[in-house]
N, C-alpha and C positions, 0 to 999 in steps of 0.2 A: 744044454748050450743055451746062453743067455745073450740076446741080443739088447744092445741098450742104444734105442731107435732117436735118443736124444740127446746125443753126446754135440758137447758144445764147444770143450778144448781139447787139444791134440794129445794131450796128457791126462789121464783119468787114473784115481784110485779107489780100488772095492775092497770090499771084504763082506764072507759071508756071516749069517747066523745060523746057526743051526739049533734046532727046539726040540727036545725030547718029547716022547709021551709024558712024563712028570713033570714037564714045564721047567726041566734044568736047559738051561742054555750053553753055548759056547762060541765063541767068536774066531774064524780063521784067521789066520794073517793078512795084513795089509797088502796088494800087489800093485802094483804099478799098469795100467795099459795103457798104449801108446798106440793115436789110432794113426792109420793106413789112408782111411779115407778122407780124400780131398775135397767130397761133396757134401761133407758136413754140413749144416745150417751155418749161417754165419751168426745166429745166435740164438738162445734159447729162452725162451720167459720161464721164469724160475718160480712162480706162483698164480699158476691157470689154473682155476679160477684165482679170480683177486678181490680184494676189500676196496682199500683206499690207494695202492700204489702196486706200481709192474716193477719187477725185478727183471734186468734182463744180466746176460751171461756173454759175452762175445766170444767164440772161436779163438778171433786174434784183434788184439788189442787195438781200438781205433787209432788212425795214425792221423786223423783230421777231426774236424767236428763232426756229431752225430744230430741226423734231424730226424725225429720222428711225430707219426702224425696217428691220430688218434679216429677212426673215422666209425661211423655206423654201418649198417650191413649194406646199406646203397650205393657205399664210398664218396659220402659228405663227408668234408672235414668237422669233427668235433672241437678237438685240440690239436696242437703241435708245439712241440720242444725243439729248439737249437741248444745242443749241449756241446761244452768243449768236455771232451772225456777222453783227451789223449792219453795212453798210456796207461789205461785204467781198463780192467777187464770185466767191469761190471757196475751196473748204472741201474739208478731206482728213479722212477717218474711218478711223482706224486699227481695224482686224479681227484684228490678230494675235492669235493665241489656238487654240482647236481647231477653227476654221471647218476644213471639209474640202473636196477641188476637188466642185463640183459646179453647180448653176444655183438659184439664190435670187433673192428679190424685193426692190427697195430700195423703200418707200415715203418718201417726203420732203414734209412739210408747210412751206412757207413763201409768204411774200408770200398768205397766204388760201388759198393752194391745194395742192391733193392729189394728187399724181401718182407711180405706178409705175411702175419698170423692170424687166425682167428684167435680171440681171448675174449673169457666170459668174465661179467663181474658182477660177483652177489651182493 
């Protein structure tokens, strides 16, 4: 049994790749799994660790503006963005600049929810 703990969408498609000992492989058919878990994360960071941008996948399309704060581990705001991402389930945040490699906190406010995720800059 496989438990996908990073599910961000209510409907997800999966397939398996079986590799034989002689390196031949075969893919299974694609199956749709609908999540009944209402406690899914409001968003998923698609590229953690990241380099110059952070890609977010929302579990529900934002219905209003999205407010994002990038903080150091002490909670000090380093950068912030207000994005009008209504109706879109994905968002890219450009972090190019003077951000050094290390651990940061990403706060996302969307759909009346506030969520903080630890992220790593390579």
